[in-house]
N, C-alpha and C positions, 0 to 999 in steps of 0.2 A: 554395660556399660563401658566405654575405654576411657583411659584414665586421661584428665587434661596435661595434654604435652604444650607447657608456654614457646616450645620452639618449633614447635611443628601448627600453630594452629593459625594461620593462612593457606589454602589451601587453592592455587591462582592457576583455573583451569582458560588456556587462550579460546573464546567463543570462535565462531568458525568466522569465516571474512570471505568475502569476495568484491571485484572491482568491476564496476561498472561505469565503463567509462574512465573520464577521471579521477573517480568515487570512493574511496573508501565502505565498503557495507559493511555492517557488524563487527566484530572483532572489538567492539563499545566504542569505536563512532557514530558520530549521532544518525537518529532514523531518517533513511532516504525516503523526502516524504514526494507525493504520486498526486498530483490534478485529475484525477481520471474526464475528459469530456464526454469518451466515448462518443454518442449521438446527439448529444444536447444543445448541441450547434441546431438541430434538426436541417440541418443540409444544407446550410447559412455561410457562406466561406466568413461574412463578416463577424456575424456569432465567435464561429471558432476565436478567431484570432482576437478577440478580446477576451475570451476565457482564456487564453495563451498569456494574456496581458494581467486580469488577476492574478495567472497563478504565480508568472515572473515580480507582483508585486509584494502580494504573503509573503515570498522567499523560499518558494515547492522546488525541489533537485528537477523535476521533469514535470512532463504532460502526458498521459496516455489519450489515447483515441483508439476505437475501433473499425478495422476494416474486412468487411466481405465484398464477394461477389457474390449476390444475391441467385442469380443462376444454379449456380451451387448449393449455397447455402439453406436458400427455401426451400420448405420436404412439399413436394406435390398438393399436399394433399390443404395444403394453407397457400399456395399461389393463387388461387383464385375467388380468398375469403376478401369479402367485400367491406373495408374499415373507415370509418372517418378520420379526418386528418385534415391538416390545418390549412389545406387545399381542396378539401371537399371530399367526395365520394371515393376509392378507387382499389384496386384489389392488391391485395398485401404485397404482391410480387412488387407491384409497381410503385409504392408508398419505398420498399427497402432501397428501390433503385434510386427514387428520389433523396434520400439522406446521405449515399453515401456520395463522395467527396471524385475528380476528376481527379488524372493523372496535373494537371494544369495548377487545380485548387490543393492538392501535397505540396506539389512546387512551390507554392506562398506559403504554406504552411511550414514545410521547410528551411523556405528562406526569415520569415519571421524569426521564428526560433533563434533561429544562429546569429539575427542582429540582437535579439534581445539573452541570448545565450544562458537558453534554459532547451536542455535534453528532451526529446520526443521518440515516442515508441510507436506501437500497438500490438494488442491482441489481433490476429489472424486466425481467423476463424474455418477458412481452408486453405489449402494449400499454394493456390495461384496468387494469396491476400500476400501469401510466404513471398515470393515471388515482386508482387509488387511493389511491398515494402524495400526489401531489400535493395533495389534502388538509391535508398537513402540513407542505408548503412547507417540504421541505429545502433544506440549501446549495449541494449537490449530486445528480448520479445517475449510477450505475453503470451500465456496459458490462461485462454480462461475458464471457468470449473466447466462450463456444457461441452468443455473439449478436451478435459481429464483422461476421458478414455478415446477418443478419437488418432488411436495411435499413428496411422500412414501422420499425422497434421505432427504429430509430437514428434516423429524420427525427421520430417522435413524441416522442420523449427530447431531439431538438433545438428540438424548438419550444416547448420551456416555459421556454427562455430563461438555465437555469441554468449553471453549470458542469459539463463531463461526465467521468468518469472512463472512459478503454476500454484495459481489459484487452485483452491480446496473443498469447496463449495459444493455440495448432494455428494458427495464423495466418500466412502468405505474405509476404512482404513487400507485395505486389501488393493480396493484400485490406487490409493496414493500410495502405495510399494511400488508398486507396477509401474507406475509413470516418473517413480523415480528414479527406476533401473535404466531408462531408456537416455537420460543426461545425463554430464558430466558433473556431478557432484560439486565438484570445486568453482563451479559456477553458475549453482542453480538457488534460486531462491523459492522458498518455500509460503507459500499463503493462507494462514489458517482465514476464511469466514463461514460467512454464510448463506445458502442463497433464498433468504426469507427478505421480502421488500417490507415487510412494514414493519420492522423498527421495534419487533419483540425484543428485549434487554432479558426480558430469559433463552432467548434461542438462541444467545451472542456464543455463551460459551467461550471466554477468553481464556479459560484452565487447559483451552485443547494446545496453546501458544507453550506453557511448560511441556506439554507432550510429547511436541514436535519435535521441542531441545532437547530434550533427552532420548527420544528414540534416534532423529535424523542425523546428529552433528551435523547438522545444516545453517543456515543461514534465515532465521522465520518473519517472518511477515503480518500485518494484520488489514485486510482490507476491509471495512466498515461500510453496511449499510443499512446502520440506523441515522435513527435523528439525533440532532446533537453531536458534542464531541468528549461528551466525558466517556464512552466506554472505550475511543480510539484513545483519550490519554491513559487509560489505565493497562492499556495492550501495550502502549510502550513502556511505561513500570513493569511491565511482565517479563517485560527482554523482547518486543517486537523490533524490528531493527529494519522493517521498512513498512511505510503507511503510505495506503491506496485510499480518497474517497472521494467522490464525485462530486464535481462543480457545476453552477447553475449561475448567470447572470440574476436571475427570477425562477424559485422552485414556484409560481402561477404558468409560469411557461407550458405549452402544451410538448408534453412528452413522458412514458412510462419512468423517467430515473430520476423525474424533475424534483418529486416530492424527497427524493431521500438523499438528495445534494447538498451541499452546502454552498450559499451564495459567497461572494468575496471578503463584505467585512466577514462573517464568520470563518472562512476560509486562514485569513491573515488570523483572526483570533485562534486556530487550531494550531496555526504553526506557533508562535508565539508559546502557546502554553505545552508547546511538546518540547520543545525549546529548553522552558522554566522546569521542567521536569527532567528534563537529561539533566540537567544541572543541578538540581534534590539530588538526584537517584543519588551521585560523590560515586566516593570506590570502594564502597565496605570494609576499609580501613576505621576500626575506632580513634578517634585522635581527639586531643584537648587543643582547641582553634586558642588562638591571642584575646580574638576577642570573650572567650569565657576567660581566662585566668582573671580578669578583674572582679570579673564576677563571682568565681571562684572564691576568691583571698575575703570577699565581703562577706558573701551567707555562710559561709565553709564556717568563716570563725565567728560567727556570729549564731552560729548552729552548735558549734565544740563549745561555745561561752555559757549557754543555755545550758548546755547538757551538765558541765560542771557545778553551775548554781543548782542543780535539779541532784546532782550528789550529794555534794554540801548536807 
């Protein structure tokens, strides 16, 4: 072990940092918090706008949607499978069309977000969706975990020249390395997540955040599918600079993602607690605060007098 050198005790390594819109992400800046609307709107523009409002009220930095062209995304083997939906029984393909927003609806979302002063972007599941979302000039694009090995799609997203959020659920390290190699590392966020929607804490594996930071020297984030907010707070303490959680107006609503989503009051609590954790983390420099000095004088003097009395 090397001897302690008091003149070289603090090693200052600047963490990775990128810009998303006007916001710096990483580099010691507050975590970039994203409310994932996804498809929890169930095809209702009114619900989507209400979820945007909830994200704004909670203090989120952005909201995220999902964009698909079902005729391209839905596997042929699933298109004619009959599903129970809020609108009755229908084929899976018909259902996927039912929950997709039109240009007019996305125009309304774009206008509403601008009015409310919050950024929005989408995870694009096919190349046509990349072209569709491009018209709104988003601050960034998201690659969903399911798309990590869809290399033509990744190339299409890379060609937009915008920051990219790369989610890594159900992916091996070799698959992640290959996906990373496609993008400009100077504008990439790599997001740890586990694509298990049962909320099992034993499968969250938060230490992967440190593994990513050590190996890739990139801005690292966390996308949680757990119930509650405690693991998300732990992810921030471990260094996640980007946080994404699903949101819903009511977990009892119909939809596969509703159960693992945060309701508005929970989203507010999460944002508040993340900011508290960030404040509590400090800068790592050990110091004696002014508020400690009065306690120091009283307690140290008391203890020292006790010790002197015992010595006599």
